TORVOZA-788685 format. One record per atom (N, C-alpha, C): residue in one letter; x, y, z. Coordinates in pm, whole numbers, padded with zeros to 5 digits, always signed. Layout:
<sites>
AXYZ ...
</sites>
This chain:
<sites>
M+00086-00119+00000 M+00000+00000+00000 M+00089+00123+00000 R+00058+00217-00088 R+00136+00339-00097 R+00105+00429+00022 A+00210+00485+00083 A+00190+00577+00195 A+00123+00704+00145 S+00030+00755+00223 S-00041+00878+00184 S+00056+00995+00184 R+00033+01086+00091 R+00119+01202+00079 R+00064+01318+00162 W+00154+01412+00187 W+00112+01532+00259 W+00020+01614+00170 G-00077+01677+00234 G-00170+01762+00159 G-00247+01852+00253 W-00330+01937+00193 W-00409+02032+00272 W-00538+01965+00318 R-00517+01861+00399 R-00631+01789+00455 R-00624+01802+00607 G-00713+01733+00677 G-00709+01734+00823 G-00739+01869+00882 W-00850+01928+00837 W-00884+02062+00887 W-00932+02058+01032 G-00966+01940+01082 G-01006+01929+01222 G-00895+01970+01317 P-00774+01909+01307 P-00664+01952+01393 P-00630+02100+01376 A-00642+02150+01252 A-00614+02291+01229 A-00713+02379+01304 A-00841+02340+01301 A-00943+02418+01370 A-00920+02417+01522 V-00883+02299+01576 V-00854+02291+01719 V-00735+02379+01755 A-00633+02380+01669 A-00515+02464+01694 A-00552+02611+01699 V-00641+02654+01610 V-00685+02793+01609 V-00761+02827+01738 V-00847+02735+01784 V-00922+02757+01908 V-00827+02766+02027 V-00729+02675+02034 V-00634+02678+02145 V-00555+02808+02143 A-00513+02853+02025 A-00440+02979+02015 A-00527+03095+02063 G-00655+03093+02027 G-00745+03199+02070 G-00762+03202+02221 L-00772+03084+02283 L-00787+03078+02428 L-00660+03126+02498 L-00545+03090+02443 L-00419+03135+02502 L-00401+03285+02491 A-00438+03340+02378 A-00418+03483+02355 A-00526+03569+02419 F-00650+03517+02424 F-00761+03599+02474 F-00846+03520+02574 P-00787+03478+02687 P-00866+03401+02784 P-00981+03481+02843 S-00967+03613+02845 S-01074+03696+02902 S-01200+03692+02817 A-01189+03638+02693 A-01308+03628+02608 A-01404+03521+02661 V-01354+03430+02744 V-01442+03329+02806 V-01511+03395+02924 P-01642+03405+02924 P-01711+03481+03030 P-01708+03409+03163 D-01711+03490+03269 D-01721+03433+03403 D-01867+03431+03446 M-01943+03351+03376 M-02085+03336+03409 M-02096+03230+03519 A-02213+03172+03534 A-02234+03069+03636 A-02130+02958+03620 G-02066+02920+03729 G-01963+02818+03724 G-01824+02872+03703 R-01810+03001+03670 R-01681+03068+03656 R-01585+02998+03560 P-01628+02966+03437 P-01536+02898+03345 P-01415+02982+03307 G-01432+03115+03306 G-01319+03200+03271 G-01206+03189+03372 S-01239+03199+03500 S-01136+03186+03604 S-01075+03046+03605 L-01157+02945+03581 L-01105+02809+03577 L-01004+02793+03465 L-01035+02846+03347 L-00943+02840+03235 L-00813+02911+03268 E-00823+03031+03326 E-00703+03110+03355 E-00616+03045+03461 T-00676+02967+03551 T-00599+02900+03655 T-00501+02800+03595 F-00544+02731+03491 F-00460+02626+03430 F-00417+02664+03289 L-00414+02792+03258 L-00388+02839+03122 L-00258+02786+03061 P-00145+02784+03135 P-00021+02735+03070 P-00031+02592+03019 W-00121+02512+03082 W-00131+02372+03044 W-00197+02352+02909 L-00254+02457+02851 L-00305+02445+02714 L-00193+02413+02616 G-00070+02445+02656 G+00044+02411+02570 G+00058+02263+02546 V+00000+02180+02634 V+00005+02035+02615 V-00066+01994+02487 C-00161+02077+02443 C-00233+02046+02318 C-00142+02046+02197 V-00032+02120+02202 V+00055+02134+02085 V+00118+02001+02044 P+00186+01928+02133 P+00241+01800+02087 P+00134+01699+02046 V+00017+01705+02111 V-00091+01614+02072 V-00136+01645+01929 L-00156+01772+01900 L-00198+01811+01765 L-00087+01787+01663 L+00038+01799+01705 L+00150+01771+01614 L+00148+01625+01572 V+00130+01534+01668 V+00125+01392+01635 V+00006+01362+01545 L-00108+01421+01577 L-00227+01396+01496 L-00211+01448+01354 S-00154+01568+01341 S-00132+01624+01207 S-00031+01541+01129 W+00072+01492+01197 W+00173+01408+01130 W+00110+01278+01082 W+00028+01221+01167 W-00038+01095+01132 W-00132+01114+01013 R-00202+01229+01008 R-00293+01257+00898 R-00222+01314+00776 R-00091+01341+00790 R-00016+01406+00682 R-00084+01538+00643 S-00118+01615+00744 S-00196+01737+00725 S-00107+01860+00729 L-00088+01921+00615 L-00016+02048+00611 L-00094+02157+00682 A-00225+02153+00669 A-00309+02254+00734 A-00290+02249+00886 G-00285+02127+00941 G-00266+02113+01084 G-00131+02164+01129 L-00025+02131+01052 L+00109+02176+01090 L+00122+02328+01084 V+00069+02387+00979 V+00077+02533+00966 V-00001+02601+01078 A-00120+02549+01107 A-00203+02609+01211 A-00138+02598+01348 L-00053+02496+01369 L+00013+02478+01498 L+00102+02596+01534 M+00146+02672+01435 M+00231+02786+01465 M+00157+02890+01549 L+00025+02893+01537 L-00053+02991+01613 L-00051+02964+01763 P-00087+02843+01812 P-00079+02822+01957 P+00064+02828+02011 V+00163+02785+01928 V+00301+02794+01973 V+00339+02941+01996 A+00304+03026+01901 A+00335+03169+01915 A+00260+03231+02033 A+00133+03191+02050 A+00055+03246+02160 A+00111+03202+02296 W+00154+03076+02306 W+00209+03027+02432 W+00341+03097+02463 V+00428+03110+02363 V+00557+03176+02385 V+00536+03322+02425 A+00441+03389+02359 A+00414+03529+02393 A+00362+03544+02535 G+00280+03449+02577 G+00222+03459+02710 G+00308+03407+02822 F+00387+03301+02794 F+00458+03234+02903 F+00607+03214+02877 G+00655+03251+02760 G+00798+03234+02732 G+00886+03307+02831 G+00840+03426+02873 G+00918+03503+02969 G+00929+03439+03105 M+00841+03342+03135 M+00846+03274+03264 M+00966+03181+03274 L+01027+03151+03160 L+01138+03056+03159 L+01273+03121+03187 A+01277+03255+03188 A+01403+03326+03206 A+01400+03405+03336 G+01494+03377+03423 G+01504+03450+03549 G+01626+03540+03550 G+01618+03649+03625 G+01731+03740+03635 G+01830+03692+03739 S+01956+03733+03725 S+02060+03690+03818 S+02083+03790+03930 A+02061+03919+03903 A+02086+04021+04004 A+01968+04031+04100 Y+01998+04039+04230 Y+01891+04054+04328 Y+01947+04113+04456 D+01858+04168+04537 D+01896+04227+04665 D+01839+04153+04784 L+01736+04073+04762 L+01668+04009+04873 L+01607+03878+04826 V+01615+03775+04910 V+01546+03648+04888 V+01434+03637+04991 V+01316+03595+04946 V+01203+03576+05036 V+01145+03437+05014 V+01076+03386+05115 V+01010+03256+05105 V+00866+03271+05151 Q+00776+03211+05076 Q+00634+03208+05108 Q+00590+03062+05116 H+00514+03028+05224 H+00472+02889+05239 H+00344+02878+05321 N+00246+02810+05262 N+00130+02764+05339 N+00175+02633+05403 V+00198+02638+05534 V+00262+02524+05600 V+00162+02414+05635 S+00032+02440+05623 S-00076+02346+05652 S-00094+02330+05804 D-00219+02342+05846 D-00248+02324+05988 D-00248+02176+06027 E-00220+02088+05932 E-00208+01945+05961 E-00064+01895+05942 N+00029+01988+05936 N+00170+01954+05916 N+00223+01879+06038 G+00274+01760+06016 G+00323+01679+06127 G+00465+01709+06169 D+00536+01796+06096 D+00676+01825+06127 D+00704+01974+06109 P+00647+02058+06193 P+00671+02202+06177 P+00818+02240+06196 A+00887+02172+06287 A+01028+02204+06308 A+01111+02173+06183 G+01087+02057+06122 G+01158+02023+05999 G+01124+02117+05886 T+00997+02158+05879 T+00955+02254+05776 T+01028+02385+05794 A+01036+02433+05917 A+01105+02560+05943 A+01251+02553+05899 R+01317+02443+05931 R+01459+02430+05893 R+01474+02424+05741 A+01380+02358+05673 A+01388+02347+05527 A+01376+02483+05460 L+01294+02572+05516 L+01270+02702+05454 L+01391+02794+05462 T+01481+02768+05557 T+01597+02856+05574 T+01714+02819+05484 K+01704+02709+05411 K+01818+02662+05331 K+01855+02758+05218 V+01757+02839+05171 V+01789+02936+05065 V+01826+03071+05125 R+01839+03077+05257 R+01880+03197+05328 R+01795+03319+05295 P+01666+03308+05314 P+01580+03424+05285 P+01594+03531+05392 G+01562+03654+05353 G+01558+03762+05450 G+01422+03772+05517 L+01317+03726+05446 L+01181+03727+05497 L+01119+03590+05474 V+01042+03543+05571 V+00971+03416+05559 V+00826+03441+05600 A+00732+03414+05509 A+00590+03431+05538 A+00524+03294+05545 L+00442+03273+05648 L+00377+03144+05669 L+00227+03164+05687 E+00151+03067+05636 E+00005+03066+05654 E-00039+02933+05712 E-00163+02932+05760 E-00224+02817+05829 E-00147+02781+05956 L-00106+02882+06029 L-00039+02860+06156 L-00142+02828+06264 T-00116+02727+06342 T-00192+02703+06464 T-00111+02762+06580 P-00174+02791+06694 P-00099+02849+06806 P+00019+02762+06849 D-00001+02630+06855 D+00108+02542+06896 D+00221+02541+06794 D+00184+02532+06666 D+00287+02528+06562 D+00358+02662+06550 A+00288+02773+06572 A+00351+02904+06565 A+00464+02913+06667 A+00442+02854+06785 A+00547+02854+06887 A+00668+02772+06842 V+00643+02661+06771 V+00753+02579+06720 V+00832+02656+06615 Y+00763+02719+06522 Y+00833+02797+06420 Y+00915+02908+06482 A+00857+02976+06581 A+00929+03085+06647 A+01056+03033+06715 S+01047+02916+06777 S+01162+02859+06846 S+01273+02821+06749 V+01236+02756+06637 V+01336+02711+06541 V+01398+02829+06465 L+01318+02930+06433 L+01365+03040+06350 L+01426+03155+06429 R+01415+03150+06560 R+01454+03264+06643 R+01598+03308+06620 A+01689+03215+06607 A+01831+03252+06598 A+01861+03337+06474 D+01805+03299+06361 D+01834+03370+06236 D+01729+03476+06203 Y+01612+03463+06263 Y+01503+03557+06234 Y+01447+03609+06367 P+01520+03702+06428 P+01481+03748+06562 P+01356+03833+06565 H+01310+03878+06448 H+01193+03965+06443 H+01078+03888+06378 H+00965+03881+06445 H+00852+03813+06383 H+00721+03869+06436 A+00616+03846+06359 A+00482+03891+06395 A+00383+03787+06348 V+00281+03762+06428 V+00175+03668+06393 V+00041+03736+06417 V-00046+03729+06317 V-00183+03778+06329 V-00275+03666+06285 G-00355+03615+06376 G-00442+03504+06342 G-00362+03384+06298 T-00383+03342+06174 T-00316+03223+06121 T-00204+03255+06023 V-00163+03381+06013 V-00053+03418+05923 V+00059+03480+06004 G+00183+03460+05957 G+00297+03513+06030 G+00409+03554+05938 L+00496+03640+05990 L+00611+03690+05915 L+00733+03683+06004 W+00840+03618+05954 W+00969+03612+06023 W+01069+03690+05941 S+01153+03769+06009 S+01240+03863+05938 S+01377+03874+06003 K+01479+03889+05917 K+01612+03921+05966 K+01621+04067+06007 Y+01524+04147+05963 Y+01527+04291+05984 Y+01418+04332+06082 P+01441+04442+06154 P+01339+04488+06249 P+01205+04513+06181 L+01100+04475+06250 L+00964+04496+06201 L+00894+04600+06290 T+00831+04696+06227 T+00757+04798+06300 T+00618+04812+06240 D+00532+04884+06310 D+00397+04914+06264 D+00323+04789+06217 V+00329+04685+06300 V+00261+04560+06268 V+00112+04576+06299 R+00028+04537+06205 R-00116+04547+06228 R-00190+04447+06139 P-00310+04408+06180 P-00389+04318+06094 P-00442+04391+05972 V-00467+04317+05868 V-00532+04368+05747 V-00663+04293+05732 D-00772+04366+05728 D-00904+04304+05722 D-00937+04261+05580 I-00926+04132+05554 I-00963+04077+05422 I-01073+03973+05439 R-01150+03989+05546 R-01254+03889+05580 R-01378+03911+05495 P-01420+03810+05417 P-01541+03825+05335 P-01666+03830+05424 A-01773+03882+05368 A-01900+03891+05440 A-01948+03751+05477 G-02002+03739+05598 G-02057+03613+05642 G-01957+03521+05709 V-01831+03563+05718 V-01728+03483+05784 V-01709+03537+05926 G-01691+03448+06022 G-01683+03484+06162 G-01570+03580+06195 A-01588+03653+06304 A-01490+03756+06344 A-01354+03697+06379 G-01347+03568+06412 G-01220+03506+06445 G-01133+03473+06326 W-01181+03502+06207 W-01109+03472+06083 W-01012+03585+06055 N-00883+03565+06086 N-00781+03668+06065 N-00669+03612+05980 R-00663+03659+05856 R-00566+03602+05762 R-00484+03709+05690 G-00472+03825+05747 G-00392+03928+05681 G-00313+04009+05782 L-00188+04040+05749 L-00110+04130+05833 L-00026+04220+05746 R+00011+04332+05806 R+00097+04429+05740 R+00203+04473+05840 A+00327+04480+05794 A+00437+04527+05879 A+00534+04606+05793 E+00620+04682+05858 E+00725+04753+05787 E+00858+04691+05824 A+00933+04649+05722 A+01065+04592+05742 A+01169+04702+05726 R+01254+04719+05827 R+01355+04824+05827 R+01490+04764+05788 M+01524+04775+05660 M+01647+04718+05609 M+01758+04822+05610 P+01881+04782+05639 P+01990+04880+05649 P+02007+04962+05522 G+02016+05093+05540 G+02043+05182+05427 G+01929+05200+05331 R+01807+05154+05366 R+01695+05166+05275 R+01572+05219+05347 E+01486+05282+05269 E+01358+05323+05323 E+01278+05199+05361 A+01198+05210+05465 A+01119+05095+05511 A+01031+05042+05399 V+01016+04910+05397 V+00934+04842+05297 V+00809+04787+05367 A+00692+04812+05308 A+00568+04755+05361 A+00557+04610+05315 V+00543+04518+05410 V+00532+04376+05379 V+00394+04327+05422 Y+00323+04269+05327 Y+00191+04214+05353 Y+00198+04062+05346 V+00129+03996+05438 V+00112+03851+05434 V-00038+03824+05432 A-00083+03745+05337 A-00227+03723+05321 A-00256+03579+05283 H-00370+03532+05329 H-00420+03399+05292 H-00566+03415+05252 L-00591+03415+05123 L-00727+03433+05073 L-00806+03303+05086 P-00938+03312+05088 P-01021+03191+05102 P-00998+03092+04989 S-01019+02965+05019 S-01001+02860+04920 S-01111+02866+04814 V-01081+02813+04698 V-01181+02793+04593 V-01220+02647+04592 R-01337+02618+04541 R-01388+02482+04541 R-01444+02446+04404 M-01416+02324+04362 M-01479+02270+04242 M-01597+02184+04284 G-01713+02207+04225 G-01831+02130+04261 G-01930+02127+04146 P-02050+02076+04172 P-02152+02070+04067 P-02184+02206+04006 A-02168+02312+04087 A-02198+02447+04038 A-02081+02510+03966 G-01968+02437+03957 G-01853+02490+03886 G-01743+02535+03980 F-01674+02641+03942 F-01556+02692+04011 F-01603+02793+04116 G-01608+02751+04243 G-01658+02838+04348 G-01549+02928+04403 A-01550+03056+04363 A-01443+03148+04403 A-01498+03280+04455 G-01625+03284+04493 G-01687+03411+04533 G-01619+03475+04653 R-01597+03397+04759 R-01533+03453+04878 R-01388+03490+04850 R-01318+03408+04771 R-01180+03442+04734 R-01175+03576+04664 D-01267+03597+04571 D-01268+03721+04495 D-01301+03840+04583 E-01395+03822+04676 E-01428+03932+04768 E-01309+03967+04855 S-01239+03866+04904 S-01119+03891+04985 S-01010+03958+04901 A-00999+03920+04773 A-00900+03983+04685 A-00931+04131+04666 R-01058+04166+04657 R-01094+04308+04643 R-01055+04386+04769 L-01075+04326+04885 L-01037+04393+05010 L-00885+04409+05019 L-00813+04306+04979 L-00666+04314+04981 L-00618+04418+04880 G-00678+04420+04761 G-00640+04519+04662 G-00663+04661+04712 A-00773+04683+04782 A-00803+04816+04837 A-00700+04855+04943 A-00660+04758+05027 A-00559+04787+05129 A-00426+04823+05065 L-00389+04752+04960 L-00264+04783+04890 L-00271+04919+04822 A-00387+04953+04768 A-00403+05083+04703 A-00389+05197+04803 D-00430+05174+04927 D-00423+05277+05031 D-00289+05278+05103 E-00199+05184+05071 E-00070+05175+05139 E+00016+05298+05110 P+00058+05372+05215 P+00135+05494+05190 P+00280+05468+05148 R+00336+05354+05187 R+00473+05324+05147 R+00479+05295+04997 Q+00584+05345+04933 Q+00596+05323+04789 Q+00635+05179+04759 R+00730+05126+04836 R+00775+04989+04811 R+00693+04892+04894 V+00643+04789+04825 V+00555+04690+04888 V+00597+04551+04845 I+00596+04458+04940 I+00612+04316+04911 I+00488+04244+04962 L+00424+04167+04876 L+00310+04086+04915 L+00350+03939+04908 L+00332+03869+05019 L+00362+03726+05028 L+00234+03657+05073 G+00193+03552+05001 G+00072+03488+05049 G+00022+03374+04964 D-00064+03297+05026 D-00143+03196+04955 D-00269+03267+04909 L-00271+03302+04781 L-00384+03377+04726 L-00489+03286+04665 N-00466+03155+04670 N-00562+03059+04616 N-00606+03094+04473 G-00509+03138+04396 G-00534+03170+04256 G-00403+03204+04187 T-00398+03185+04057 T-00280+03220+03979 T-00286+03367+03940 V-00174+03421+03898 V-00171+03562+03860 V-00250+03587+03732 D-00283+03481+03657 D-00364+03497+03537 D-00513+03499+03567 D-00554+03454+03684 D-00695+03445+03721 D-00752+03585+03740 R-00854+03618+03663 R-00912+03753+03669 R-00970+03785+03807 G-00998+03683+03887 G-01048+03709+04021 G-00947+03781+04109 L-00818+03773+04074 L-00713+03841+04149 L-00674+03974+04088 D-00747+04020+03989 D-00714+04147+03924 D-00702+04264+04022 P-00787+04276+04125 P-00770+04388+04219 P-00633+04388+04287 V-00577+04270+04308 V-00442+04260+04366 V-00338+04288+04258 G-00356+04226+04142 G-00261+04243+04032 G-00250+04384+03981 E-00351+04467+04005 E-00344+04608+03967 E-00251+04688+04056 Q-00216+04633+04172 Q-00133+04704+04268 Q+00009+04650+04278 V+00026+04521+04255 V+00157+04458+04268 V+00175+04359+04153 A+00300+04323+04126 A+00330+04234+04012 A+00421+04120+04055 S+00409+04009+03983 S+00493+03892+04008 S+00612+03894+03914 G+00679+03780+03902 G+00797+03773+03817 G+00808+03639+03746 P+00916+03616+03672 P+00930+03494+03592 P+00951+03370+03677 G+00908+03257+03621 G+00919+03130+03689 G+00782+03070+03711 F+00761+02946+03668 F+00630+02883+03686 F+00606+02851+03834 A+00702+02789+03900 A+00696+02764+04044 A+00562+02708+04088 F+00513+02606+04020 F+00386+02545+04060 F+00397+02498+04206 S+00297+02532+04286 S+00308+02506+04429 S+00196+02419+04485 W+00096+02388+04405 W-00018+02311+04459 W-00076+02221+04351 P-00117+02098+04393 P-00091+02032+04522 P+00053+01980+04527 A+00104+01960+04646 A+00246+01928+04662 A+00284+01799+04590 R+00194+01699+04587 R+00228+01571+04527 R+00241+01579+04376 F+00161+01664+04315 F+00170+01683+04170 F+00126+01826+04139 P+00216+01922+04160 P+00178+02063+04147 P+00142+02100+04003 V+00028+02166+03989 V-00021+02205+03856 V-00047+02354+03846 A-00038+02427+03958 A-00064+02570+03954 A+00012+02638+04066 R+00054+02762+04041 R+00115+02841+04147 R+00008+02931+04208 I-00039+02892+04325 I-00138+02973+04396 I-00074+03045+04515 D+00054+03017+04539 D+00131+03088+04642 D+00216+03193+04570 Q+00201+03319+04612 Q+00254+03427+04532 Q+00353+03514+04609 V+00449+03568+04533 V+00537+03675+04579 V+00522+03788+04477 M+00474+03904+04524 M+00445+04015+04433 M+00497+04144+04495 T+00532+04239+04411 T+00595+04361+04461 T+00542+04485+04390 R+00568+04598+04454 R+00546+04730+04393 R+00671+04813+04415 R+00715+04883+04312 R+00838+04962+04314 R+00959+04875+04348 A+00954+04751+04303 A+01063+04655+04311 A+01034+04550+04206 T+01134+04468+04174 T+01118+04370+04068 T+01143+04230+04121 V+01046+04142+04100 V+01067+04000+04128 V+01141+03943+04009 T+01267+03908+04029 T+01348+03864+03915 T+01336+03715+03888 E+01293+03638+03988 E+01278+03493+03969 E+01195+03434+04081 V+01109+03339+04046 V+01030+03265+04145 V+01051+03117+04119 W+01073+03040+04226 W+01089+02896+04208 W+01033+02824+04330 S+00994+02698+04310 S+00939+02619+04419 S+01051+02540+04487 L+01034+02518+04617 L+01130+02444+04698 L+01080+02301+04719 P+01165+02211+04768 P+01122+02073+04792 P+01006+02065+04891 A+00932+01956+04881 A+00813+01937+04963 A+00847+01930+05111 T+00755+01979+05192 T+00763+01970+05337 T+00646+01882+05383 G+00600+01903+05504 G+00484+01828+05552 G+00353+01890+05514 S+00354+01984+05421 S+00234+02056+05379 S+00180+02001+05248 D+00055+02038+05217 D-00002+02004+05087 D+00033+02109+04982 H+00109+02211+05021 H+00164+02310+04928 H+00315+02296+04925 L+00377+02333+04813 L+00522+02348+04809 L+00558+02490+04851 P+00671+02507+04920 P+00717+02644+04947 P+00758+02712+04816 V+00746+02844+04814 V+00786+02922+04699 V+00889+03024+04744 A+01000+03033+04672 A+01104+03131+04699 A+01114+03229+04583 A+01161+03349+04612 A+01173+03450+04506 A+01290+03540+04536 R+01349+03591+04429 R+01455+03693+04439 R+01394+03827+04399 I+01429+03929+04476 I+01373+04063+04454 I+01488+04161+04435 R+01473+04245+04336 R+01572+04351+04310 R+01505+04486+04332 W+01571+04574+04405 W+01513+04706+04430 W+01522+04794+04306 
</sites>
């Protein structure tokens, strides 16, 4: 049997390639109606790139020139959107670590020691219990003599912390004991004080009604408003925001601070598919973000380099 020749056939793979390219380039075109499909798409947007090798194999098998040519569109869209995430800068002034340590972590002392291996100047933790907070304070005290805890979030610092106060990011209908935001000023030698925020936004849920992110979004609006009112020019935000920087639900935060290159998928720890733990700055540059080895948490720690 003669092998089939290449030709302008297989318009199915070509059509799929065009759709994938459109979603990569214009995810906001997917509406956030009931079930929040737009936010769901944006949460896992980089993974649309997996469609490219699948379509390549299919086009090759069909000997489809149309499919191969159309593949250039999603490749270009992916590179334009995420190519910059692959390149990190070398120059930096500060290393920070962000970690949701989990309130079910069986080894808080080991987790604390693991976080110091990259020698960060600031360490932000979420899901602290009172007992575990004491363990973290004990292990970190020698290298991080300055720390503050508000509710279930905490900040450990090599530098003096002043003006520590809670940040109200509590959505409507949540009890008064829910405290997941703090703000402090870090006094670094030879520099103007930097406002450091630690936040843990509400979780999102997948269910029959779709992507449940209403409370997360409300908390993001409150956090965005607090950042907008921040009088300090330089700001560092560290937190489990329960969303990726592409998720439109975090736009109120993203309008005030920015992230940097590096995929640094942090959740779930066993097979991370999204970075929902964030390091973001204003009047400073996050030059690189990367994930650290697993601890006793269901999240991976995230480290970042910051340049003033």
